[in-house]
N, C-alpha and C positions, 0 to 999 in steps of 0.2 A: 560216910556219906553214901547216899543212894541217889543215883541219877536215872530217872525213868522217863522215856518219851511218853507224852500225853497227846493222843491223836484225836482230832475232831472230824466228825462225820456229819453228813447232811441227811440223817435218817437211816443209815445202814450199819450203825455200830454193832448191833447184835449179830447180824450176819457176818460182818467182817471179823469180829473177835472169835466167833465159833469156827470160822474158816481158818484163821491164824492158829488157833489151838490145834486143829486137825493137821494142818500142813507142817507146823513146827513142833509137833509132838508136845504140846503144852496142855494147860488146863485152865479153863475159865474159873477163877476162884471167887469172883464177885461180879454180879451184874444186877443193877437196879434200874427200873424204869422211873420216869418222872411220876407216873401214877402210883408207884409203890413207895414214893418218898414223902417225907413231911412237907415238901414243897408242891405237892400235887394240886393244891388250890390255886397256884400261881401260873399254871399252864393250861391251855385250852384242851378240849376233848381230843383234838387231832394230835396232840403231843403226849398224851398219857402213856402210850406204849413205846415211846422213844426212850433210849438209854440215857439216864442221868450220869451214871458212872459205871465203868466196867474195868476189870483187871484180869489179864491172862498171864500166867506164870510159865516160864520155861526154865526149870532148874532154879537158880538164884537170880535170874533176870526176869523182868516183866515189862509189859506194855499196859498202859492205861488209856482210856478213851471215853468219849461222850458223843452224843448227838447234839450238836450245837444248834440252837434255834436259828431259823433262817436269817434273821437280822444280825447274828453273830458269826455265822459260818463263813469261813474263807477257805478256798482250795489250798492244800499244802503248797508252800513255796519256800525255797531256800533251805529245805531240810530233806533228808533221806534216812530211812531206817536201814541199817546195815546188819546183815547176819553173816557170820563166818562159821563154817563147820569143817571138821577134819578131812572128810573125803570128797573128792570130785564128784562121785556118784550121788552122794547125799546133797551136795550143793546144787547139782544139776536137777535133781528131783524137786527140790524146794523152788528153784528158779522157774521150772516149767509149771509147777502148780500155781505159784503166785502170778505168773504171766497169763494164765488161762483167762480169756475174756478181758485182758488188760492190754497194755501197750509196751512192747520191748523197746527200750531206748538204746541199749548196747547188748548185742547178743552174748550169750554165755559161751566163753571160749578161753583158751589158755592165754595168759598174759606174761609179761616179764616178771611179775611178782606172784603169780598164782597159777596153779594147774587149771583153775576155772573161775571166772568172774563174769558177772553180767549185771545189767541194770534194767529196771522196768518200772512201770506205774501199774499197780494192780487194778482190778475192776472196781475197787472202792475209791480210787483216786490217790492212793498212798504210794509215794516213790520208795523203791527198795534197791539195795545193792546186795547181791549174793556172792559170797567169796569162799574159796577154798583156802584153808589155813596153809601157809607155806611150810613145807617140811623143814624141821630144824636139824 
């Protein structure tokens, strides 16, 4: 089984996925606009450059996403993307990068389960939790 979050954006998918690839040391492995797709005749000229489908890989994990047309777009609600890395320094670096121009909902700090954990909504409207793996 493969379980992959599929994120919806309101026109910022390309910028978001390029940002996530950079911050999380991943690679955008696929990105196609509506204008590049066989469905190009079904969207207006203002939607041709919006992303129909994108995938960014991080090792064996991935995120997928799209720019949802205005009548289908809904702000993320009831879901959070969670990332866990081995070191506190790396977790803090990721947290600070994702939080830039976003909104911190829980500051990155030591908790009873982790050397560092924090929550935020990034500048693209996506909620994140960043966690340091607990030492075993």
